[in-house]
Each structure stands twice: as C-alpha cells, then as structure tokens.
C-alpha positions in Angstrom: 0.0 0.0 0.0 1.2 3.5 -0.8 1.4 5.9 2.1 -1.0 8.8 1.9 1.1 12.0 1.6 -0.7 15.3 2.3 -1.1 17.6 -0.7 0.3 20.5 1.3 3.5 18.6 1.9 3.8 17.7 -1.8 3.3 21.3 -2.8 5.9 22.4 -0.2 8.5 19.8 -1.5 7.8 20.8 -5.1 8.2 24.5 -4.3 11.5 23.9 -2.5 12.8 21.9 -5.4 11.7 24.6 -7.8 13.4 27.4 -5.8 16.5 25.3 -5.4 16.7 24.8 -9.2 16.1 28.5 -9.9 18.5 29.9 -7.3 21.2 27.2 -7.7 20.8 27.2 -11.5 21.1 31.0 -11.9 24.7 30.9 -12.7 26.6 34.0 -11.7 27.8 34.2 -15.3 25.7 36.1 -17.8 22.6 33.9 -18.3 20.0 35.1 -20.9 17.3 37.4 -19.5 13.6 36.6 -19.3 10.4 37.0 -17.4 10.4 36.1 -13.7 9.0 32.6 -13.0 6.4 31.5 -10.5 6.9 28.5 -8.2 5.9 25.1 -9.7 4.7 26.5 -13.1 7.6 28.7 -14.0 6.4 31.0 -16.9 3.5 28.8 -18.1 1.1 31.5 -16.9 2.8 33.9 -19.3 3.2 31.5 -22.2 -0.3 29.9 -21.9 -1.1 26.4 -23.0 -2.4 27.3 -26.5 0.1 28.2 -29.2 2.9 29.3 -26.8 5.2 30.1 -29.7 3.1 33.3 -30.3 3.9 34.5 -26.8 7.5 33.7 -27.3 7.5 35.9 -30.4 6.1 38.7 -28.3 8.7 38.2 -25.5 11.5 38.5 -28.0 10.4 42.1 -28.6 11.2 42.8 -24.9 14.2 40.6 -24.2 15.9 40.3 -27.6 16.8 37.4 -29.9 18.3 35.3 -27.0 16.2 35.0 -23.8 15.1 32.5 -21.3 11.8 31.2 -19.8 11.1 28.6 -17.2 8.9 25.6 -18.2 8.0 24.4 -14.7 11.4 24.4 -13.0 13.4 23.8 -16.1 15.2 26.7 -17.7 14.8 27.0 -21.4 16.7 29.3 -23.8 14.7 30.7 -26.7 16.5 31.8 -30.0 14.6 34.0 -32.4 15.3 35.4 -35.9 17.3 34.0 -38.7 20.6 35.4 -37.8 20.5 34.0 -34.3 19.1 30.6 -35.2 21.6 30.2 -38.0 24.4 31.2 -35.7 23.4 28.5 -33.3 22.5 25.6 -35.6 25.2 26.2 -38.3 28.1 28.1 -36.7 27.7 26.3 -33.3 26.3 23.0 -34.7 28.0 20.6 -32.3 27.1 22.7 -29.2 23.4 22.7 -30.0 23.2 19.1 -31.4 21.5 17.3 -28.5 17.8 16.8 -27.7 16.4 17.5 -24.2 15.0 14.6 -22.2 11.3 15.3 -22.3 9.5 12.8 -20.0 6.6 11.9 -22.4 9.1 11.4 -25.3 11.5 9.4 -23.1 8.6 7.3 -22.0 7.6 6.3 -25.6 11.0 6.3 -27.4 13.3 5.1 -24.5 16.1 7.1 -26.2 16.0 4.9 -29.4 15.4 5.9 -33.0 16.7 9.1 -34.6 14.4 12.0 -33.8 14.9 12.1 -30.0 17.8 9.8 -29.4 21.1 11.0 -27.8 24.8 10.9 -28.2 26.5 8.1 -30.2 23.2 6.2 -30.7 21.8 9.3 -32.5 24.9 9.7 -34.6 24.8 6.1 -35.7 21.1 6.1 -36.5 21.4 9.5 -38.3 24.2 8.2 -40.6 22.3 5.0 -41.3 19.1 6.9 -42.1 20.7 9.4 -44.5 22.7 6.8 -46.3 19.8 4.3 -46.6 17.3 6.9 -47.8 19.8 7.8 -50.5 20.5 4.2 -51.5 16.7 3.6 -51.7 16.2 6.4 -54.1 15.8 9.7 -52.2 16.5 12.3 -54.9 16.6 9.7 -57.7 14.3 8.9 -60.6 13.3 5.5 -59.1 11.6 7.2 -56.2 10.2 9.9 -58.4 8.4 7.2 -60.4 6.9 5.8 -57.1 5.6 9.3 -56.2 4.1 9.7 -59.7 2.4 6.4 -59.4 0.9 7.5 -56.1 -0.1 10.8 -57.7 -2.2 8.7 -60.2 -4.0 7.0 -57.3 -4.6 10.4 -55.6 -6.0 12.0 -58.8 -8.4 9.1 -59.3 -9.6 9.4 -55.7 -10.2 13.2 -56.1 -12.0 12.5 -59.4 -14.4 10.1 -57.7 -16.0 13.1 -55.8 -17.0 14.6 -59.2 -16.4 18.2 -58.1 -18.5 17.8 -54.9 -17.2 18.9 -51.5 -15.1 16.5 -49.5 -12.7 16.5 -46.6 -9.2 15.7 -47.9 -7.2 15.2 -44.7 -7.1 11.4 -44.6 -6.7 11.1 -48.3 -3.7 13.3 -48.3 -2.3 11.6 -45.2 -2.6 8.2 -46.9 -1.1 9.3 -50.2 2.0 10.8 -48.6 2.2 8.0 -46.1 2.4 5.5 -48.9 5.7 7.1 -50.2 7.5 6.6 -46.8 5.8 3.2 -46.4 7.2 2.1 -49.7 10.7 3.1 -48.5 10.3 1.6 -45.0 8.3 -1.5 -45.7 8.5 -2.1 -49.5 4.8 -1.8 -50.4 1.9 0.6 -50.4 -1.6 0.5 -48.8 -5.0 1.1 -50.3 -6.4 4.4 -49.0 -9.2 2.6 -47.1 -6.9 -0.1 -45.6 -7.7 -0.3 -41.9 -4.1 -0.9 -40.9 -3.0 2.3 -42.6 -6.0 4.3 -41.2 -5.2 3.1 -37.7 -1.5 4.2 -38.1 -2.6 7.5 -39.5 -5.1 8.0 -36.6 -2.4 7.2 -34.1 0.0 9.8 -35.5 -2.6 12.5 -36.0 -3.9 12.1 -32.4 -0.4 12.2 -30.9 0.4 15.3 -32.9 -2.7 17.0 -31.6 -2.4 16.1 -27.9 1.4 16.3 -27.3 0.9 19.9 -26.5 -2.3 19.4 -24.4 -2.4 20.8 -20.8 -2.3 17.3 -19.2 0.8 16.3 -21.3 2.5 19.5 -20.4 1.8 18.8 -16.7 3.1 15.2 -17.2 6.3 16.6 -18.6 6.7 18.9 -15.5 5.8 16.3 -12.9 5.8 12.8 -14.5 6.0 10.8 -11.2 2.8 12.5 -10.0 0.7 12.9 -13.2 1.5 9.3 -14.2 -1.2 8.2 -11.8 -3.9 10.4 -13.2 -6.1 9.7 -16.3 -5.6 11.9 -19.4 -4.2 12.3 -22.8 -0.7 11.3 -21.7 -2.0 7.8 -21.6 -3.4 8.0 -25.1 0.0 9.0 -26.4 1.5 5.9 -24.9 -1.3 3.7 -26.2 -1.0 5.1 -29.7 2.8 4.5 -29.7 2.4 1.0 -28.4 0.0 0.2 -31.3 2.5 1.6 -33.8 5.4 -0.3 -32.3 3.4 -3.6 -32.3 2.6 -3.2 -36.0 6.3 -2.4 -36.8 7.6 -5.3 -34.8 5.2 -7.7 -36.5 6.3 -6.3 -39.9 10.1 -6.7 -39.4 9.5 -10.2 -37.9 8.0 -11.2 -41.2 10.9 -9.5 -43.0 13.4 -11.6 -41.0 11.7 -14.8 -42.3 12.2 -13.7 -45.9 15.5 -11.8 -45.7 17.8 -12.0 -48.6 21.1 -10.2 -48.1 21.5 -9.9 -51.9 18.1 -8.4 -52.4 17.5 -5.7 -49.8 14.1 -4.3 -50.7 13.5 -1.6 -48.1 14.9 0.2 -45.0 13.9 -2.7 -42.7 15.8 -5.2 -44.8 18.9 -3.0 -44.8 18.7 -2.6 -41.0 18.3 -6.3 -40.5 21.4 -7.0 -42.6 23.3 -4.5 -40.5 21.9 -6.3 -37.4 23.4 -9.5 -38.6 26.8 -7.9 -39.4 26.9 -6.3 -35.9 26.7 -9.6 -34.1 30.4 -10.0 -34.7 31.3 -6.6 -33.3 31.3 -5.1 -29.8 28.6 -2.5 -30.6 24.9 -2.9 -30.2 23.2 -0.1 -32.1 21.3 -2.2 -34.7 18.9 -3.7 -32.2 15.2 -4.3 -32.4 14.4 -1.3 -30.2 16.2 1.1 -32.5 14.6 -0.4 -35.5 11.1 -0.1 -34.0 11.5 3.6 -33.0 13.4 4.6 -36.2 10.6 3.3 -38.4 8.1 5.0 -36.1 10.0 8.3 -36.3 10.3 8.2 -40.1 6.7 7.2 -40.7 5.3 10.0 -38.4 7.6 12.7 -39.7 7.5 11.6 -43.3 3.7 11.6 -43.4 2.5 14.4 -41.2 4.6 17.4 -42.4 4.4 16.9 -46.1 0.7 16.0 -46.2 -0.1 19.0 -43.9 1.9 21.3 -46.2 -0.1 20.1 -49.2 -3.4 20.7 -47.5 -2.3 24.2 -46.7 -1.3 24.6 -50.3 -4.8 23.7 -51.6 -6.5 26.0 -49.2 -4.2 28.9 -50.2 -5.0 28.2 -53.8 -8.7 28.5 -53.0 -8.1 31.6 -51.0 -6.1 33.2 -53.8 -7.6 32.0 -57.1 -5.5 34.4 -59.2 -2.4 32.7 -57.9 -3.9 29.3 -58.6 -4.6 30.4 -62.2 -1.1 31.7 -62.6 0.4 28.3 -61.4 -1.9 26.5 -63.8 -0.8 28.7 -66.7 2.8 27.8 -65.9 1.9 24.1 -65.8 0.1 24.4 -69.2 3.1 26.1 -70.7 5.9 23.9 -69.5 4.3 20.5 -68.9 1.0 20.5 -70.7 -0.8 17.2 -70.2 2.4 15.2 -69.7 3.5 13.7 -66.3 5.2 16.3 -64.1 8.9 15.5 -63.4 11.2 17.2 -60.9 13.3 18.4 -63.8 10.4 20.7 -64.7 10.9 22.7 -61.5 13.7 24.9 -62.9 11.5 25.8 -65.8 8.7 26.9 -63.5 10.0 29.7 -61.3 6.5 31.0 -60.3 5.3 27.5 -59.2 8.5 26.9 -57.3 8.1 30.3 -55.6 4.5 29.4 -54.7 5.5 26.1 -53.1 8.2 27.8 -51.1 5.8 30.4 -49.9 3.3 27.8 -48.9 5.9 26.2 -46.7 6.9 29.6 -45.3 3.4 30.9 -44.7 2.1 27.6 -43.3 4.8 27.5 -40.7 4.3 23.8 -40.1 6.5 23.4 -37.0 6.5 26.9 -35.5 8.4 26.0 -32.3 10.7 23.5 -34.1 11.8 20.4 -32.3 13.7 21.4 -29.2 17.5 21.2 -28.9 19.8 20.9 -26.0 23.4 22.0 -25.4 26.1 19.5 -25.4 28.5 21.6 -23.3 28.8 24.9 -21.4 29.1 27.7 -23.9 29.1 31.5 -24.4 26.7 32.4 -27.2 26.0 35.9 -28.4 27.2 37.4 -25.1 25.3 35.0 -22.8 26.4 31.9 -20.9 24.3 28.8 -21.6 25.1 25.7 -19.4 25.4 22.2 -20.7 22.1 20.3 -20.9 20.0 23.4 -21.3 16.8 23.0 -23.4 16.9 25.3 -26.4 13.9 26.4 -28.5 14.9 27.5 -32.0 11.8 29.4 -32.9 11.4 28.6 -36.6 8.3 30.8 -36.8 10.5 33.8 -36.0 12.8 32.8 -38.8 10.1 32.3 -41.5 8.5 35.6 -40.5 11.7 37.6 -40.0 11.0 41.1 -41.3 14.7 41.5 -42.2 14.4 38.8 -44.8 10.7 38.8 -45.9 9.0 41.9 -47.2 5.5 40.9 -46.1 6.0 38.2 -43.4 2.4 38.0 -42.4 1.0 37.7 -45.9 1.0 35.0 -48.5 3.3 36.6 -51.0 5.1 34.3 -53.6 7.2 37.3 -54.7 9.4 36.6 -51.6 11.1 34.1 -53.8 11.1 36.0 -57.1 13.2 38.8 -58.5 11.9 41.7 -60.5 12.2 39.6 -63.7 10.2 36.7 -62.4 13.2 34.4 -61.8 13.3 32.2 -58.7 15.6 33.4 -56.0 16.6 31.6 -52.9 16.0 33.3 -49.5 18.5 32.2 -46.9 15.9 32.6 -44.1 13.8 29.8 -45.7 14.4 27.1 -43.0 11.2 25.0 -42.8 13.4 21.9 -42.4 15.6 23.6 -39.7 19.4 23.5 -40.1 22.5 22.0 -38.7 23.1 18.5 -37.3 19.5 17.9 -36.4 17.9 19.2 -39.6 15.2 17.1 -41.3 16.7 13.9 -42.7 13.9 13.7 -45.3 14.3 17.2 -46.7 15.1 16.0 -50.3 12.2 13.5 -50.3 9.8 16.2 -49.0 10.8 18.7 -51.7 10.3 16.1 -54.4 6.9 15.1 -52.9 5.6 18.7 -52.6 6.5 19.6 -56.2 5.1 16.4 -57.8 1.9 16.2 -55.8 1.2 19.9 -56.0 1.8 20.3 -59.8 -0.2 17.1 -60.6 -3.2 18.2 -58.6 -3.2 21.7 -60.1 -2.7 20.2 -63.5 -5.8 18.1 -63.1 -8.1 20.2 -61.0 -9.2 23.7 -60.0 -9.8 23.9 -56.3 -12.6 25.9 -54.7 -15.1 25.8 -51.9 -18.8 25.1 -52.2 -20.9 28.2 -52.9 -20.8 30.7 -50.1 -18.1 29.0 -48.0 -15.1 31.0 -46.9 -11.6 29.5 -46.5 -10.5 29.4 -42.9 -6.7 29.8 -42.5 -6.8 29.3 -38.7 -4.5 26.5 -37.5 -5.3 23.7 -35.1 -3.3 23.6 -31.9 -0.7 20.8 -31.7 3.0 20.1 -32.3 2.3 20.7 -36.0 0.2 23.6 -37.3 -2.6 21.9 -39.2 -5.5 23.6 -40.9 -9.0 23.3 -39.5 -11.1 20.5 -41.1 -13.0 22.0 -44.0 -14.4 20.6 -47.2 -13.0 21.5 -50.6 -14.1 20.9 -54.2 -11.7 19.5 -56.8 -13.2 20.5 -60.2 -11.7 18.6 -63.1 -10.0 20.8 -65.6 -11.0 20.3 -69.3 
C-alpha cells in the first residue's frame, strides 16, 4: 500500500525543489534574461497552454533574440530570428546538437530511433538513415516514379468526388504515407486499408495532444501525473499500437530476408543487425529499428501532407495565384506527367511552393534542442544540458528577410524579372546537425503532388463558404477541417 502524503506537503516539497533549481541554476555568469518565473509552473502562466510560440515571439520584442523562460522548474533558452538561429545551428552546430530529455518522449521512445535519441546512438542512427534513404532512391528517378504512381491514385480518388465537396485530410495523409511506407516496408496500402488508417489516426492524435495541458503537466511532474487519467496515456497507447505493427512487420521480413536483395529500409537494417553480431557494438537492435521506423513514418507523413493541405486551401483563398500556377503548368508540362526536372523551368510555381511552406509555418516552435556543453553564445552563458527552442516561426517571419512576413506573397522568392531566387531565411526543415533527414524527399513530394493536382483540378469551396486559414493547436500547425471541391480541368 502507498502511504498517503498530504497535498500540502507535496506542494511544499515541489516549491522547495523549484526554488533550489532556480536559485542554484542562476549561474553567476551572464545567463539570458527573461520574465520572472512562479513556483511550480515557471512561466507557463505567461506563455499559456495554447500556441505558446506566439507569446515567445512577443517576449523576443522585450528581451531580444536570445532570452530564457522557465517551463516548470526547467530553464529553457529561446532563440529568435534567422541570424541568431543560423548562428546556433550552423556556426555552433555541435554545441546545439542534442535533444532534451522530455518525459513523455523518453517514455515512448526510450532514447532509441533518430528524432529524440542522444549521443552516439543518435549519430549512428542518423548516418544510417541518411545513407539508406539515398540508397533507396531519395532524390533519384526511381523514387520519383513511385511518387508519380501515387499521384495517379490520388488523382483518381479526387475525381471520384465529381467536383462535390469532400474533406481531404485522410486522403492526403494516406497518399503521402504510402511514399514513406514504400521506403520503409517495401509496399503501399489502399487508402481505405484499416491498418493504414489506424496508423494515421495514431500519428494524428499524438500530434494533436502532445501539447495538451495534461501532457505538459506530465512533462513537468511525471511521477505524479503518471497516476492520473488523461491524454498522456493516449500518447503511450497510440505509440504501443504503432510499435506492435512495426515489430510484426520486421519479424516477417526476417523470415524472408535476402542479403543480396535488400528491398527496403527494414531489410537494410536487419542486414546491419546480422553484421553487428560479430562486433562489440549494439546499435542495430530491435528497439532502435522499431523507433526509427516510427519516427520516419510519423515525420514523413504528417509534415508533407499538412503542407499540401495548406497549399490547396491557399490556392482556393487566392484564385488568381492558382490560375497563374496552372498557366505555368500548361506552358511547361501540358498534359504530360510532371517531373522534378520541370521545377527549374517553372519559377513561379517553385516560388508558390516555397511560400506555402513559409506561410504555413508547419513546426513553429521547431523540435527542441539541448546544449552538449557549457558555452558562451552571443554574449550569454548557456550551461550544458539546457533545453533550447529555435523558434522557426520567427525565422520564417523575419522582417529583415521577408518583405511581407504576415502575408501569402510568392514574390518573396522571385526577382523583378520573375526568376526564382533563394532566400537564406527559408528554413522550414531547420538546419545543422538535427535538420530534417527527409528534406530531399519532402521537396520532391511537394513539387510532384502539387503540380499534378493543379494540372488536373481547379480547387474551390462550395458556394458561399469561406476558406479558414486558422491553424489547429498541436505540435504541427494543421488547418482546420474543411471541405474543398476538386473540379476537373478540361
């Protein structure tokens, strides 16, 4: 039986621990400034539980591009603006290359995989992921053909609605998921396949609730909140379902493994696992494989499909831009199948896709980093192990680099002659050691899916409906559910 501890005593202990961390942690050296924290909750009362990145943007106006906040008792440094974020992630890449140990993430990943793993395990998994994705076709014609085959299926599905309103979230999720599934597992799913739909639902729900109040409380006080019901338990349940499916899949792969015919990422990993048996290392274990596939499936599906959904809504919101993109498609591609080589001949379409990514601001708070050692950065002392938020929203909306940061304005990526121009502050995939491993794949997907859809359809809402560009709360900024019409072009 557990002894019953008075609530007042728990609060007293928690307050003392908080004050100890704050006072003891306030290094006499020059720590970044920030708002004063309260006991237990730190600055959560200031940040709020809904879209805290917006409040962080406001705080940067007061405290500058490097400041600090307390999330509970944990000090967090926030970096804002392109110059500061680039300085950290590129010029000080090694110092900002870790991930913080967030309780809910540690609970579900156990430090395995690639997204939230640490130290040497992360380095090995990162190298393996990049090299394997390249070997399996990332950036090559073979993968481009797979994407175009999936585009065929997506177009036929859109056509089946015959111009009538439909909600496209699950359809877009499934289409994009099939690309990463073909790389990971070696096959695709039908859009109505119950296994695929369950996996998509698990990812979507976790994305939505990972920033919910109860999960945030769990991250502050896991040993206490663990005993309470709430969404934190749903995150764990969803992850266990995903892991169960992945383990069953690679078990089947083991039974049919051919070292001379490695069909997908799981096969390549299993071959590495066999080779590792004769060495002293143990990185290619089942736990790393399970979490790695889970990381790549979730990240590979959610971000690209969400960007495409934003793109269709923005084309409906700005029909004159949609017409201009379609004119470019008619001129360069006609009725032929779009290829990535067409991108250079279509500067306006390229600019529109870049602006969709910038404006949609899919991961506004980025994935948090942590420092690998004590360092002095831009005049401030940041201790080893400090959680760091590189606020990508402040980069993609940096007024020093984007003329109209709050507007959808494709001209951000065009010169006065209409030629495409790169903008160095365009960092939707982050930068440095922890940048998105699937960036090349995502760029290929966005161009081929987007141009094919606008080649085949004109997008609009049903009569009288307005496009709502409000985002849903969550780790990823997703659009509100709303029906669209895909009217076939003649």
